C-alpha positions, 0 to 999 in steps of 0.5 A, a space after each residue: 954382325 949387328 949382334 956383335 956390335 950390340 954386344 960391344 955396346 953392352 960390354 962398354 956400358 958394363 951392363 950385367 956386371 955385379 958391382 956388389 957381392 953379398 959379402 959387402 952387406 953387414 951381417 945385421 942386414 942379413 939377420 934383419 932380412 931373416 927375422 922379417 922373412 920368418 914372420 912373413 913365412 908364418 903369416 903366409 903359411 897360416 893364411 894359406 891354411 885358412 884359405 884351404 879350409 874356407 874352400 872346404 867350407 864352401 865345397 862341403 855345405 853339409 852341417 856335419 862338415 861345417 863344425 869340424 872345419 870351424 874347429 880345425 880353422 880355430 886351431 890353425 888360427 891359434 897356432 898361426 898366432 902362436 908362430 907369429 908371436 914366437 917368431 916376433 919375440 924370439 929375443 927380448 929386446 927384439 933387435 937383439 936377434 940381428 944386433 950381435 952385441 946385444 945378444 949376451 944381455 938379451 933373453 933369447 929362445 934356445 933355437 935347438 929346443 924350439 926347433 925340436 918342439 916344432 918338429 914334434 908338433 909337425 910329426 903329431 899333425 902328420 900322424 
């Protein structure tokens, strides 16, 4: 009985109803979120790889293992910097990524070529 009364109160307050659908946001906001999420993803991926390598360095204290770990860490950091810079400056000017009207005059990377080159890099790293 008390549950029904609580349900009536909640329904009268309209708690939990969605007031804004995702389509009410302008397209530029969604593209801005996408732009910044790509940068955050690249940074977090690089930091995760570095933290794993630092853990390996702590586990393997033999001198023969330290040098390869530092070499791989250097490659990972360089690749991470490249990913962040490429993600940041994928369009010049930067706001052309989310401002659709600036796209015709902006210089942007061809996303298909960029994704295909990244796929080749990932395949090479996994082999």
